[in-house]
Backbone bond lengths (Angstrom), bond angles and torsions (degrees), N, CA, C in turn:
res aa  C-N    CA-C-N  psi(-1)  N-CA   C-N-CA  omega(-1)  CA-C   N-CA-C  phi
1 M - - - 1.450 - - 1.531 108.60 -
2 P 1.324 117.31 139.97 1.459 119.39 179.94 1.526 111.19 -68.01
3 T 1.311 115.47 154.30 1.458 120.96 178.25 1.530 109.68 -77.72
4 R 1.320 115.44 167.83 1.461 120.35 176.41 1.533 110.16 -57.96
5 D 1.331 117.13 -44.49 1.461 120.64 -179.62 1.527 111.74 -61.68
6 E 1.338 116.82 -40.33 1.466 119.81 178.81 1.526 110.98 -65.21
7 I 1.324 116.35 -42.17 1.469 120.28 178.74 1.524 109.95 -63.22
8 C 1.332 117.12 -46.22 1.466 120.28 179.55 1.528 111.07 -60.92
9 S 1.315 117.42 -38.14 1.458 121.38 178.55 1.530 111.16 -62.68
10 V 1.330 116.99 -41.73 1.473 120.25 179.02 1.529 110.12 -66.65
11 V 1.323 117.51 -41.88 1.464 120.26 178.97 1.532 109.92 -62.73
12 E 1.318 117.53 -43.05 1.473 120.73 177.14 1.529 110.56 -61.59
13 S 1.329 117.21 -41.69 1.468 120.70 177.66 1.522 110.69 -64.07
14 Y 1.318 116.69 -40.31 1.463 121.30 177.58 1.537 110.25 -57.66
15 V 1.328 116.98 -48.76 1.464 121.00 -179.22 1.530 110.14 -62.61
16 K 1.319 117.19 -43.49 1.462 121.23 -179.82 1.523 111.31 -62.16
17 H 1.328 117.26 -50.67 1.464 120.64 -176.28 1.521 111.69 -69.50
18 L 1.332 117.32 -33.30 1.463 120.78 175.28 1.522 109.43 -63.11
19 G 1.326 116.99 -46.70 1.457 121.52 -179.70 1.517 113.58 -67.90
20 D 1.339 116.42 -32.43 1.465 121.34 178.33 1.523 112.59 -81.58
21 H 1.332 116.51 -7.35 1.467 122.80 -176.27 1.532 110.82 59.50
22 D 1.334 116.09 36.52 1.466 122.62 179.86 1.532 108.45 -94.45
23 V 1.316 115.48 87.17 1.462 121.63 -173.25 1.523 111.77 -60.88
24 D 1.319 118.24 -44.10 1.465 120.22 -177.55 1.523 111.83 -59.80
25 R 1.315 116.98 -47.21 1.471 120.00 -179.46 1.523 110.97 -70.06
26 L 1.318 116.14 -36.04 1.463 119.99 178.49 1.526 110.18 -62.32
27 V 1.302 116.97 -50.62 1.467 121.37 -177.50 1.531 111.23 -66.56
28 S 1.324 117.68 -28.11 1.469 120.09 -179.80 1.529 112.22 -65.44
29 L 1.317 117.84 -15.27 1.462 121.48 179.17 1.528 112.78 -79.79
30 F 1.339 116.70 -12.92 1.459 122.37 -175.23 1.528 111.49 -97.21
31 A 1.327 116.24 145.93 1.464 121.86 170.26 1.528 108.18 -69.20
32 D 1.311 117.22 155.41 1.466 121.45 -176.67 1.522 113.28 -56.50
33 D 1.321 116.77 -35.17 1.465 120.68 -176.76 1.536 112.34 -104.04
34 A 1.322 116.53 24.66 1.465 121.24 -177.86 1.525 111.61 -63.35
35 V 1.325 114.36 159.81 1.459 122.63 177.74 1.530 107.33 -126.09
36 Q 1.329 115.72 133.64 1.462 120.53 177.18 1.519 108.64 -124.37
37 H 1.336 115.94 122.90 1.466 122.31 177.36 1.532 106.57 -102.99
38 E 1.321 116.32 108.03 1.466 118.96 -177.99 1.508 110.93 -151.18
39 P 1.319 114.91 116.21 1.457 125.99 -13.00 1.529 110.91 -72.02
40 L 1.306 114.76 153.09 1.462 121.17 -178.34 1.526 110.05 -54.38
41 G 1.317 115.57 130.61 1.454 121.25 178.81 1.514 114.40 87.38
42 V 1.342 116.73 -4.32 1.469 120.17 -177.84 1.521 111.40 -116.01
43 R 1.330 116.92 -50.13 1.464 119.97 -174.66 1.529 109.29 -141.88
44 T 1.335 116.30 140.49 1.460 122.32 177.53 1.520 108.99 -126.26
45 Y 1.321 115.25 133.57 1.469 122.67 176.84 1.519 106.77 -112.42
46 R 1.337 116.27 129.05 1.462 121.49 -175.90 1.521 110.41 -116.36
47 G 1.323 115.09 123.76 1.461 121.10 179.15 1.517 111.89 83.86
48 V 1.328 115.27 159.16 1.467 119.49 -174.87 1.517 113.27 -66.29
49 D 1.322 118.62 -26.30 1.471 118.87 178.82 1.522 111.32 -67.14
50 E 1.330 117.62 -43.83 1.466 120.17 177.57 1.520 111.05 -70.00
51 I 1.324 116.87 -38.30 1.464 120.06 178.21 1.526 109.69 -64.48
52 R 1.318 117.54 -42.20 1.471 121.47 178.16 1.538 110.13 -61.80
53 A 1.307 117.36 -45.38 1.469 120.08 -179.57 1.534 110.35 -60.01
54 F 1.329 117.20 -42.27 1.465 120.89 176.66 1.528 110.18 -61.82
55 D 1.339 116.77 -46.45 1.460 120.27 -177.33 1.533 112.28 -66.45
56 V 1.321 117.48 -33.44 1.472 120.53 176.32 1.527 109.94 -62.30
57 E 1.330 116.43 -46.00 1.469 120.06 178.24 1.524 110.99 -66.53
58 N 1.319 117.08 -41.78 1.457 122.50 179.99 1.532 111.09 -61.94
59 A 1.326 117.19 -36.49 1.462 121.95 -178.66 1.527 112.39 -68.12
60 K 1.331 117.52 -16.44 1.467 121.20 178.08 1.529 112.19 -76.68
61 V 1.332 115.82 -13.28 1.461 121.61 -179.22 1.525 108.37 -93.75
62 A 1.323 116.53 130.31 1.460 120.92 179.02 1.532 109.23 -76.79
63 F 1.317 116.26 111.35 1.460 121.40 176.44 1.520 108.45 -152.27
64 S 1.314 114.59 160.59 1.456 120.28 171.69 1.520 107.28 -123.34
65 V 1.308 114.71 156.30 1.467 120.45 -177.71 1.523 108.60 -142.58
66 S 1.322 115.11 142.12 1.459 120.48 176.10 1.523 108.16 -146.12
67 R 1.313 114.38 156.31 1.457 119.01 178.48 1.524 108.69 -73.43
68 H 1.329 116.37 131.02 1.458 122.11 -176.81 1.531 111.80 -103.61
69 S 1.326 117.08 -18.05 1.462 121.09 -177.47 1.523 109.31 -137.52
70 P 1.317 116.48 166.89 1.462 119.00 173.81 1.528 110.50 -62.49
71 I 1.305 115.75 160.43 1.462 121.31 172.73 1.520 106.92 -86.15
72 V 1.314 116.11 125.38 1.458 122.25 179.78 1.525 106.94 -105.91
73 V 1.332 116.86 126.77 1.462 121.59 -176.13 1.523 109.73 -121.50
74 S 1.332 115.03 134.74 1.456 122.07 174.35 1.524 107.28 -139.89
75 G 1.333 116.03 105.08 1.463 119.56 -177.76 1.515 111.14 61.77
76 R 1.336 115.88 -121.04 1.458 120.50 -178.57 1.527 112.54 -95.35
77 Y 1.313 116.96 12.44 1.469 122.48 -178.38 1.517 110.71 -113.58
78 A 1.324 115.17 149.64 1.465 121.00 174.63 1.522 108.05 -145.31
79 A 1.320 115.13 152.23 1.454 120.68 177.88 1.522 109.12 -142.30
80 T 1.314 115.53 149.69 1.452 121.69 175.14 1.520 108.86 -158.92
81 Q 1.313 115.85 159.56 1.459 120.48 173.35 1.517 108.12 -101.98
82 L 1.331 115.14 140.93 1.456 121.44 176.76 1.525 109.66 -115.11
83 R 1.308 115.68 143.47 1.459 122.52 173.78 1.523 106.59 -97.56
84 V 1.318 116.44 123.40 1.466 122.16 -178.37 1.521 108.44 -112.40
85 Q 1.324 115.78 130.55 1.463 121.25 178.94 1.525 109.07 -125.67
86 R 1.324 115.15 122.72 1.468 121.44 174.28 1.512 108.22 -119.98
87 E 1.305 115.71 142.54 1.459 120.25 179.37 1.528 109.88 -58.30
88 G 1.326 115.26 133.74 1.454 120.75 178.28 1.514 114.53 83.34
89 M 1.333 117.41 2.16 1.469 121.44 -179.97 1.524 108.99 -130.89
90 P 1.328 116.76 147.73 1.470 117.54 172.29 1.532 109.67 -66.40
91 A 1.326 115.75 148.26 1.462 120.03 176.17 1.522 109.27 -62.49
92 F 1.335 116.14 146.44 1.456 120.94 178.30 1.516 109.86 -139.14
93 L 1.323 115.83 171.48 1.457 121.70 -177.44 1.521 111.90 -107.84
94 A 1.314 113.96 147.70 1.457 122.45 171.19 1.527 106.64 -130.05
95 A 1.312 116.78 142.81 1.465 121.76 175.88 1.529 107.95 -107.70
96 D 1.318 116.54 125.78 1.462 122.41 -178.09 1.520 109.77 -113.09
97 L 1.335 115.86 127.69 1.454 122.64 176.31 1.524 108.09 -114.50
98 F 1.326 116.36 122.57 1.457 123.82 -176.93 1.524 110.31 -109.88
99 E 1.331 115.42 146.74 1.466 122.10 167.08 1.517 107.00 -125.19
100 F 1.342 116.08 138.86 1.461 121.96 -175.46 1.519 111.25 -117.77
101 D 1.339 115.60 151.00 1.462 120.23 174.04 1.526 109.33 -90.37
102 D 1.314 116.86 -176.80 1.466 121.40 -177.28 1.524 112.74 -65.81
103 D 1.342 117.28 -20.39 1.462 121.50 179.52 1.523 112.50 -92.22
104 G 1.336 117.71 3.60 1.454 120.93 178.87 1.517 114.27 80.07
105 R 1.325 116.32 19.23 1.468 120.33 176.99 1.520 108.77 -100.21
106 I 1.314 115.55 150.58 1.454 121.70 -179.24 1.524 109.13 -72.40
107 V 1.335 117.04 124.11 1.463 120.96 175.83 1.523 111.68 -105.26
108 A 1.330 116.56 -20.61 1.458 120.09 176.81 1.525 108.58 -151.68
109 L 1.325 114.23 138.73 1.460 121.44 176.09 1.515 107.30 -136.45
110 S 1.323 116.02 124.40 1.460 122.00 176.10 1.523 107.31 -117.46
111 V 1.340 115.72 125.33 1.457 121.36 -176.39 1.529 108.64 -116.30
112 V 1.325 115.05 120.32 1.459 121.70 176.83 1.531 106.29 -102.04
113 I 1.326 116.09 113.04 1.463 121.70 -177.54 1.524 108.49 -104.64
114 D 1.325 115.33 130.85 1.464 119.99 179.42 1.532 109.28 -137.84
115 P 1.342 117.77 90.63 1.467 120.31 179.90 1.528 113.30 -59.64
116 A 1.328 118.17 -18.12 1.463 120.45 177.74 1.530 111.67 -81.98
117 A 1.327 117.75 -14.35 1.468 121.51 177.48 1.524 106.55 -84.88
118 R 1.286 115.81 96.05 1.470 121.31 -175.27 1.518 111.24 -78.20
119 A 1.302 113.67 138.21 1.465 120.07 -179.28 1.511 110.31 -94.43
């Protein structure tokens, strides 16, 4: 199982690559059979090919993202809040819950998006 420091490093890399719109580096953080729920309860992407396709489309949207809260780690799970800013919209918060495999790769990501939660 990855250490707390390793998990925090992956979460920091995730935020950086998401904000930089670097799809290749972003997708490299995921296990091949990872699952991404974004937004949670609405859409699920299974495997790196579907996650990559989502991230390619997402990267076409001009937005910035930064970590809004500390990274909380419990075993193989981590959670953090992200501040999302899009031009023409007030900034809002998203809560991301990660699950990691023994190699420190993301196997599940659930994103709770709430545009009414102002940052």
